C-alpha positions as CSV (number, residue, x, y, z in Angstrom):
1,M,78.0,-23.9,46.0
2,P,74.5,-22.9,45.5
3,V,73.6,-19.9,43.5
4,Y,70.3,-17.2,44.7
5,R,69.3,-14.8,42.7
6,V,67.9,-11.7,44.7
7,H,64.5,-10.2,44.1
8,H,63.9,-7.2,45.8
9,L,61.0,-6.3,46.9
10,K,60.1,-2.6,45.1
11,Q,59.6,0.6,47.6
12,T,55.9,0.3,47.1
13,A,55.1,-2.2,48.3
14,R,57.4,-1.6,50.7
15,E,55.8,-0.1,53.1
16,Q,53.3,-2.3,53.3
17,F,55.5,-5.3,54.0
18,R,57.2,-3.3,57.0
19,W,53.8,-2.4,58.4
20,A,52.3,-6.0,57.7
21,P,51.5,-7.9,60.7
22,H,54.6,-11.3,61.2
23,T,53.3,-14.8,60.2
24,I,53.6,-18.0,60.6
25,G,54.9,-20.4,57.9
26,A,55.7,-20.1,54.4
27,S,54.4,-16.1,52.7
28,V,52.7,-15.2,50.1
29,V,54.5,-13.4,47.7
30,R,53.0,-11.7,44.7
31,P,56.0,-11.6,41.8
32,K,54.3,-8.3,40.5
33,D,55.5,-6.7,43.4
34,Y,59.3,-7.8,43.0
35,E,62.3,-6.4,40.9
36,P,64.7,-9.2,39.5
37,G,68.3,-8.4,41.0
38,Q,71.6,-10.1,40.9
39,S,73.2,-13.5,41.6
40,I,74.9,-14.4,44.8
41,E,76.7,-17.8,45.2
42,A,76.9,-18.5,48.7
43,A,76.6,-21.5,50.8
44,T,73.6,-20.0,52.5
45,P,71.1,-17.6,52.9
46,Y,72.8,-15.8,55.9
47,A,76.6,-15.7,54.3
48,A,74.8,-14.0,50.9
49,W,73.3,-11.4,53.4
50,L,76.6,-10.8,55.0
51,S,78.0,-10.6,51.5
52,L,76.1,-7.8,49.6
53,K,75.6,-6.2,53.3
54,E,78.1,-3.5,53.0
55,Q,77.2,-3.5,48.8
56,P,73.9,-1.1,47.6
57,E,72.8,-3.9,46.6
58,A,72.1,-5.1,50.3
59,L,69.3,-7.5,51.5
60,K,66.6,-5.3,52.6
61,P,63.8,-6.9,54.9
62,G,60.9,-8.2,52.1
63,D,63.8,-9.0,49.7
64,I,64.0,-12.8,48.7
65,L,66.8,-15.2,47.6
66,E,65.9,-17.6,45.1
67,A,68.0,-20.8,45.1
68,D,68.5,-23.2,42.5
69,D,65.8,-25.9,43.4
70,G,63.3,-22.5,43.0
71,E,63.3,-22.8,46.9
72,L,62.3,-19.6,48.8
73,R,63.6,-17.5,51.2
74,I,62.2,-14.0,52.2
75,Y,64.4,-11.6,54.5
76,K,62.6,-10.4,57.7
77,Y,63.2,-8.3,60.4
78,V,63.5,-11.2,62.3
79,G,65.6,-13.2,59.6
80,F,65.3,-15.6,57.3
81,E,61.8,-18.0,56.2
82,Q,60.6,-19.6,53.3
83,A,58.5,-18.4,51.5
84,Q,56.5,-19.0,47.6
85,W,55.3,-17.4,44.2
86,Q,51.5,-16.8,44.8
87,V,49.9,-18.7,42.7
88,P,46.4,-17.3,40.8
89,D,43.3,-19.3,40.8
90,P,42.9,-21.1,37.8
91,V,39.6,-19.2,35.3
92,A,37.1,-21.9,35.1
93,P,36.4,-20.9,31.0
94,Q,32.7,-20.2,30.4
95,E,30.3,-21.5,28.2
96,V,29.0,-19.5,25.6
97,T,25.8,-20.1,24.6
98,S,24.0,-19.0,21.3
């Protein structure tokens, strides 16, 4: 059975998530907006949501479940959708002139 690691959206980013328009396709999320949470063993993301539903650590919209293989699922108002971590663009080394 898969193990999911929970990433809770920080409160400062939660209002922004709440009012953001719904997007089609994978959501790009920033690691700095999340706090690591517990791990939960469940057959599917929906089973994990159901297991946590009555607990203080219940999933809220904007929270992420990360599977063992690194696959991310973000909990939105319409269910779980695919997500990916934002990868910063590589910075080109600057030439040193003397």
